[in-house]
C-alpha positions as CSV (number, residue, x, y, z in Angstrom):
1,M,-17.7,16.5,7.5
2,G,-13.9,16.5,8.7
3,A,-11.0,17.8,7.0
4,V,-8.7,15.3,5.1
5,S,-4.9,16.1,4.8
6,P,-3.7,16.5,1.2
7,T,-0.9,14.1,1.9
8,T,-3.3,11.5,2.8
9,L,-5.3,12.0,-0.5
10,R,-2.2,11.6,-2.4
11,Y,-1.3,8.2,-0.4
12,V,-5.1,7.2,-1.5
13,K,-4.4,8.0,-5.2
14,V,-1.0,6.1,-5.1
15,L,-3.0,3.1,-3.5
16,A,-5.6,3.3,-6.3
17,D,-2.8,3.3,-8.8
18,L,-1.1,0.4,-7.4
19,R,-4.4,-1.6,-7.3
20,R,-5.1,-0.8,-11.0
21,L,-1.7,-1.8,-12.1
22,F,-1.2,-4.9,-10.0
23,G,-4.6,-6.0,-8.7
24,P,-5.2,-6.8,-4.9
25,L,-1.8,-6.3,-2.8
26,D,-2.7,-9.2,-0.3
27,G,0.0,-11.5,0.0
28,L,2.7,-9.5,-1.9
29,E,6.0,-8.3,-0.9
30,L,6.3,-4.7,-1.1
31,A,9.0,-2.1,-0.7
32,E,8.9,1.4,-0.5
33,I,11.9,3.8,-0.8
34,G,11.8,7.2,1.0
35,V,9.1,6.5,3.4
36,G,8.7,9.6,5.1
37,Y,6.6,9.1,8.2
38,G,5.1,5.9,7.0
39,G,1.7,7.1,5.6
40,Q,1.7,5.1,2.4
41,C,2.3,1.9,4.4
42,R,-0.4,2.9,6.7
43,V,-2.9,3.3,3.9
44,I,-1.9,0.4,2.0
45,H,-2.3,-1.6,5.1
46,A,-5.9,-0.3,5.7
47,W,-6.8,-1.8,2.4
48,F,-4.8,-4.9,1.9
49,A,-2.5,-7.4,3.7
50,P,0.8,-7.7,2.0
51,A,3.0,-10.5,3.1
52,S,5.8,-7.9,3.9
53,Y,6.4,-4.1,3.4
54,T,10.1,-3.1,3.5
55,L,10.5,0.6,4.3
56,V,14.0,2.0,3.0
57,D,15.1,5.5,4.0
58,I,17.8,7.2,6.2
59,Q,17.7,6.4,9.8
60,P,15.7,9.5,11.3
61,A,13.1,9.0,8.6
62,L,12.9,5.3,9.6
63,A,12.6,5.9,13.3
64,L,9.6,8.5,12.7
65,A,7.9,5.8,10.4
66,Q,8.4,3.3,13.1
67,R,7.2,5.4,15.7
68,F,4.1,6.1,13.8
69,L,3.4,2.6,12.4
70,D,3.7,1.1,16.0
71,H,0.4,2.7,16.8
72,F,-1.5,0.4,14.2
73,A,-1.9,-3.3,13.9
74,L,-0.6,-4.0,10.7
75,N,-0.9,-7.3,8.9
76,G,2.2,-8.7,7.6
77,R,5.9,-8.2,8.4
78,L,7.6,-4.7,8.5
79,V,11.2,-4.5,7.6
80,Y,13.0,-1.2,8.1
81,R,16.3,-0.8,6.1
82,R,18.8,1.8,5.7
């Protein structure tokens, strides 16, 4: 069995909490403040298809997140905001 990043495990935990609190995230408009490299966005999109996902952070973090997320075919619209 391969190693799993502790950060990814935390993102999966947050996803489980969101699912428990709000139900399926399909079709919802989501926003995340302080996006880091975009890992939470990627994990959410692996399970659900939100209508849009707005990422809010400082420009260097948004650039990193965009570079990371560009490697994946994500459903819905991504919006990057400073």
